[in-house]
VEXZA-498771 format. One record per residue (C-alpha): residue number from 1; residue in three letters; x, y, z. Coordinates in nm, 2 decimals, always signed. Example, Ala and Ser with C-alpha at 12.3 -4.5 7.8 and 13.67 -1.06 7.14 Angstrom:
BEGIN
{r 1, ALA, {+1.23, -0.45, +0.78}};
{r 2, SER, {+1.37, -0.11, +0.71}};
END
This chain:
BEGIN
{r 1, MET, {-0.37, +1.10, -1.61}};
{r 2, GLU, {-0.04, +1.27, -1.70}};
{r 3, LEU, {+0.28, +1.23, -1.49}};
{r 4, GLU, {+0.53, +1.51, -1.51}};
{r 5, GLY, {+0.86, +1.39, -1.65}};
{r 6, PHE, {+0.70, +1.07, -1.79}};
{r 7, VAL, {+0.59, +0.97, -2.14}};
{r 8, LYS, {+0.25, +0.82, -2.15}};
{r 9, THR, {+0.11, +0.56, -2.39}};
{r 10, SER, {-0.25, +0.43, -2.37}};
{r 11, GLY, {-0.43, +0.13, -2.51}};
{r 12, THR, {-0.62, -0.18, -2.41}};
{r 13, THR, {-0.51, -0.54, -2.32}};
{r 14, PRO, {-0.63, -0.85, -2.51}};
{r 15, GLU, {-0.88, -0.90, -2.22}};
{r 16, GLY, {-1.03, -0.55, -2.28}};
{r 17, GLU, {-0.87, -0.38, -1.98}};
{r 18, ARG, {-0.78, -0.01, -2.00}};
{r 19, LEU, {-0.40, +0.00, -2.02}};
{r 20, VAL, {-0.17, +0.30, -1.96}};
{r 21, GLU, {+0.21, +0.29, -1.94}};
{r 22, TYR, {+0.45, +0.55, -1.82}};
{r 23, HIS, {+0.83, +0.57, -1.87}};
{r 24, LEU, {+1.08, +0.85, -1.79}};
{r 25, GLU, {+1.13, +1.10, -2.06}};
{r 26, GLY, {+1.46, +1.04, -2.25}};
{r 27, THR, {+1.45, +0.66, -2.18}};
{r 28, ASN, {+1.36, +0.37, -2.41}};
{r 29, GLY, {+1.08, +0.24, -2.18}};
{r 30, TRP, {+1.26, -0.07, -2.06}};
{r 31, LYS, {+1.16, +0.03, -1.71}};
{r 32, ARG, {+0.80, +0.15, -1.69}};
{r 33, LEU, {+0.49, +0.17, -1.48}};
{r 34, ARG, {+0.18, -0.01, -1.61}};
{r 35, LEU, {-0.17, +0.08, -1.50}};
{r 36, ARG, {-0.46, -0.16, -1.57}};
{r 37, GLU, {-0.83, -0.12, -1.50}};
{r 38, ASN, {-1.07, -0.40, -1.58}};
{r 39, LYS, {-1.44, -0.39, -1.65}};
{r 40, ASP, {-1.51, -0.46, -1.28}};
{r 41, GLY, {-1.32, -0.15, -1.18}};
{r 42, ASN, {-1.02, -0.33, -1.03}};
{r 43, LEU, {-0.71, -0.11, -1.04}};
{r 44, VAL, {-0.35, -0.25, -1.08}};
{r 45, VAL, {-0.03, -0.05, -1.10}};
{r 46, GLU, {+0.28, -0.24, -1.17}};
{r 47, PHE, {+0.65, -0.18, -1.21}};
{r 48, VAL, {+0.77, -0.35, -1.53}};
{r 49, GLU, {+1.14, -0.41, -1.62}};
{r 50, GLY, {+1.18, -0.54, -1.98}};
{r 51, GLY, {+0.97, -0.85, -2.03}};
{r 52, GLY, {+0.98, -0.95, -1.66}};
{r 53, VAL, {+0.68, -1.06, -1.46}};
{r 54, PRO, {+0.58, -0.78, -1.22}};
{r 55, GLY, {+0.48, -0.85, -0.87}};
{r 56, VAL, {+0.76, -1.10, -0.79}};
{r 57, ALA, {+0.92, -0.87, -0.54}};
{r 58, LEU, {+0.75, -0.65, -0.27}};
{r 59, GLY, {+0.66, -0.31, -0.40}};
{r 60, GLU, {+0.64, -0.42, -0.77}};
{r 61, ARG, {+0.26, -0.43, -0.78}};
{r 62, VAL, {-0.02, -0.26, -0.59}};
{r 63, THR, {-0.39, -0.33, -0.64}};
{r 64, SER, {-0.73, -0.21, -0.54}};
{r 65, PRO, {-1.08, -0.36, -0.58}};
{r 66, ILE, {-1.21, -0.02, -0.69}};
{r 67, HIS, {-1.09, +0.25, -0.91}};
{r 68, THR, {-1.10, +0.62, -0.82}};
{r 69, ASP, {-0.91, +0.91, -0.96}};
{r 70, VAL, {-0.76, +0.97, -0.62}};
{r 71, LEU, {-0.64, +0.61, -0.58}};
{r 72, GLU, {-0.50, +0.61, -0.93}};
{r 73, LYS, {-0.30, +0.93, -0.85}};
{r 74, ARG, {-0.18, +0.80, -0.51}};
{r 75, PHE, {-0.07, +0.47, -0.66}};
{r 76, LEU, {+0.11, +0.63, -0.96}};
{r 77, PHE, {+0.29, +0.89, -0.75}};
{r 78, ALA, {+0.40, +0.64, -0.49}};
{r 79, MET, {+0.52, +0.39, -0.75}};
{r 80, ALA, {+0.70, +0.66, -0.95}};
{r 81, SER, {+0.88, +0.78, -0.64}};
{r 82, LEU, {+0.97, +0.42, -0.53}};
{r 83, HIS, {+1.10, +0.29, -0.87}};
{r 84, PHE, {+1.21, +0.61, -1.04}};
{r 85, ASP, {+1.30, +0.83, -0.75}};
{r 86, ALA, {+1.05, +1.09, -0.89}};
{r 87, LYS, {+1.05, +1.31, -0.58}};
{r 88, TRP, {+0.90, +1.59, -0.78}};
{r 89, LEU, {+0.57, +1.40, -0.79}};
{r 90, GLU, {+0.54, +1.35, -0.42}};
{r 91, ASP, {+0.25, +1.50, -0.23}};
{r 92, GLY, {+0.11, +1.46, +0.12}};
{r 93, HIS, {+0.00, +1.10, +0.06}};
{r 94, THR, {+0.31, +0.97, -0.12}};
{r 95, VAL, {+0.52, +0.90, +0.19}};
{r 96, ILE, {+0.23, +0.72, +0.36}};
{r 97, ASP, {+0.16, +0.51, +0.05}};
{r 98, LEU, {+0.53, +0.43, +0.00}};
{r 99, GLU, {+0.55, +0.26, +0.34}};
{r 100, MET, {+0.26, +0.03, +0.26}};
{r 101, ILE, {+0.35, -0.05, -0.10}};
{r 102, LYS, {+0.71, -0.13, -0.04}};
{r 103, ARG, {+0.60, -0.38, +0.23}};
{r 104, GLY, {+0.37, -0.55, -0.02}};
{r 105, TYR, {+0.03, -0.41, +0.11}};
{r 106, GLU, {-0.27, -0.39, -0.12}};
{r 107, VAL, {-0.59, -0.18, -0.08}};
{r 108, GLY, {-0.89, -0.38, +0.02}};
{r 109, LYS, {-1.26, -0.29, +0.07}};
{r 110, LEU, {-1.46, -0.37, +0.38}};
{r 111, LYS, {-1.83, -0.47, +0.36}};
{r 112, SER, {-1.90, -0.12, +0.48}};
{r 113, GLY, {-1.74, +0.01, +0.16}};
{r 114, GLU, {-1.45, +0.17, +0.34}};
{r 115, LEU, {-1.09, +0.11, +0.23}};
{r 116, ILE, {-0.80, -0.04, +0.42}};
{r 117, TRP, {-0.44, -0.15, +0.35}};
{r 118, TYR, {-0.39, -0.53, +0.39}};
{r 119, ARG, {-0.14, -0.80, +0.34}};
{r 120, ARG, {-0.15, -1.18, +0.37}};
{r 121, GLU, {+0.16, -1.36, +0.49}};
{r 122, TYR, {+0.22, -1.69, +0.67}};
{r 123, GLY, {-0.15, -1.77, +0.69}};
{r 124, ALA, {-0.22, -1.44, +0.86}};
{r 125, THR, {-0.39, -1.12, +0.73}};
{r 126, LEU, {-0.25, -0.78, +0.84}};
{r 127, VAL, {-0.48, -0.48, +0.82}};
{r 128, VAL, {-0.37, -0.12, +0.85}};
{r 129, LYS, {-0.63, +0.16, +0.88}};
{r 130, ARG, {-0.70, +0.49, +1.05}};
{r 131, GLU, {-0.80, +0.46, +1.42}};
{r 132, ASP, {-1.10, +0.70, +1.39}};
{r 133, SER, {-1.25, +0.54, +1.07}};
{r 134, ASP, {-1.19, +0.24, +0.84}};
{r 135, GLN, {-1.01, +0.45, +0.59}};
{r 136, LEU, {-0.66, +0.47, +0.45}};
{r 137, PRO, {-0.41, +0.68, +0.65}};
{r 138, THR, {-0.36, +1.02, +0.50}};
{r 139, SER, {-0.08, +1.17, +0.71}};
{r 140, PHE, {+0.19, +1.07, +0.96}};
{r 141, THR, {-0.02, +1.22, +1.24}};
{r 142, ASP, {-0.32, +1.00, +1.19}};
{r 143, PRO, {-0.39, +0.77, +1.48}};
{r 144, THR, {-0.35, +0.43, +1.31}};
{r 145, ARG, {-0.44, +0.07, +1.39}};
{r 146, LEU, {-0.28, -0.26, +1.29}};
{r 147, VAL, {-0.49, -0.57, +1.31}};
{r 148, VAL, {-0.33, -0.91, +1.27}};
{r 149, VAL, {-0.57, -1.20, +1.21}};
{r 150, GLY, {-0.42, -1.55, +1.22}};
{r 151, ILE, {-0.54, -1.89, +1.10}};
{r 152, THR, {-0.73, -1.94, +1.42}};
{r 153, ARG, {-0.91, -1.61, +1.37}};
{r 154, LYS, {-0.77, -1.47, +1.69}};
{r 155, GLU, {-0.67, -1.10, +1.66}};
{r 156, LEU, {-0.38, -0.89, +1.77}};
{r 157, VAL, {-0.49, -0.52, +1.77}};
{r 158, ILE, {-0.22, -0.25, +1.79}};
{r 159, ASN, {-0.34, +0.11, +1.84}};
{r 160, ALA, {-0.07, +0.36, +1.75}};
{r 161, LEU, {-0.08, +0.73, +1.84}};
{r 162, ASP, {+0.03, +0.81, +1.49}};
{r 163, TYR, {+0.11, +0.64, +1.16}};
{r 164, ARG, {+0.49, +0.70, +1.20}};
{r 165, SER, {+0.49, +0.51, +1.52}};
{r 166, LEU, {+0.31, +0.22, +1.37}};
{r 167, VAL, {+0.55, +0.20, +1.08}};
{r 168, LEU, {+0.85, +0.19, +1.33}};
{r 169, PHE, {+0.66, -0.08, +1.53}};
{r 170, MET, {+0.61, -0.29, +1.22}};
{r 171, GLU, {+0.98, -0.25, +1.12}};
{r 172, SER, {+1.07, -0.40, +1.46}};
{r 173, ASN, {+0.86, -0.71, +1.38}};
{r 174, ALA, {+0.73, -0.69, +1.73}};
{r 175, HIS, {+0.37, -0.78, +1.61}};
{r 176, TYR, {+0.50, -1.14, +1.54}};
{r 177, GLU, {+0.62, -1.17, +1.90}};
{r 178, PHE, {+0.29, -1.04, +2.04}};
{r 179, TYR, {+0.06, -1.25, +1.84}};
{r 180, GLN, {-0.10, -1.55, +2.02}};
{r 181, PRO, {-0.30, -1.80, +1.82}};
{r 182, HIS, {-0.53, -1.88, +2.11}};
{r 183, HIS, {-0.60, -1.54, +2.25}};
{r 184, ASP, {-0.73, -1.20, +2.13}};
{r 185, ILE, {-0.48, -0.93, +2.24}};
{r 186, HIS, {-0.53, -0.55, +2.23}};
{r 187, ILE, {-0.24, -0.32, +2.28}};
{r 188, PRO, {-0.39, +0.03, +2.34}};
{r 189, GLY, {-0.09, +0.25, +2.28}};
{r 190, VAL, {+0.23, +0.24, +2.07}};
{r 191, TYR, {+0.42, +0.56, +2.05}};
{r 192, SER, {+0.77, +0.66, +1.94}};
{r 193, ALA, {+1.00, +0.95, +2.02}};
{r 194, ASP, {+1.35, +0.81, +1.92}};
{r 195, HIS, {+1.25, +0.45, +1.96}};
{r 196, VAL, {+0.93, +0.24, +1.98}};
{r 197, THR, {+0.77, +0.21, +2.33}};
{r 198, VAL, {+0.47, -0.01, +2.41}};
{r 199, HIS, {+0.23, +0.06, +2.69}};
END
């Protein structure tokens, strides 16, 4: 895949993975995006600076257990926007994906085959998906759900009227306050006008 404004180089890793790197035109490639796809179809897009190890900071690496052309495009556009301010590449998905990637979320696959955003932290797994289906959010107006599953396997389920409201809710860190390790909790509505309100 070509990225407007970027120089592309292709090859393979010593492990036989498909490797594609992108750096801004007119630069020496010290900062670049690296895309890898292995024989199992796992997709990884990383921000690399010099010889540093990517994935140390949130937003430096995003992965998926499957490769599709759509996911490859979404990952590359979002990472280019995040690390190179490549606003000219942004499309309808980019602002959605940016919110997840900069918080350290990865794409996961459910047993049903549908895709979700997830993140593991402090022994808990956080899952973000569309309310009406187990798919990745595609716009700020999608009703969206956050599920927090702790070590005790109890769940906190937050239903937001739209994706933007859920992002604001997560920024408030309120999900940490609501989670209870001995009870399942379901919050049926989170919405936001100028601030987050929970009902």
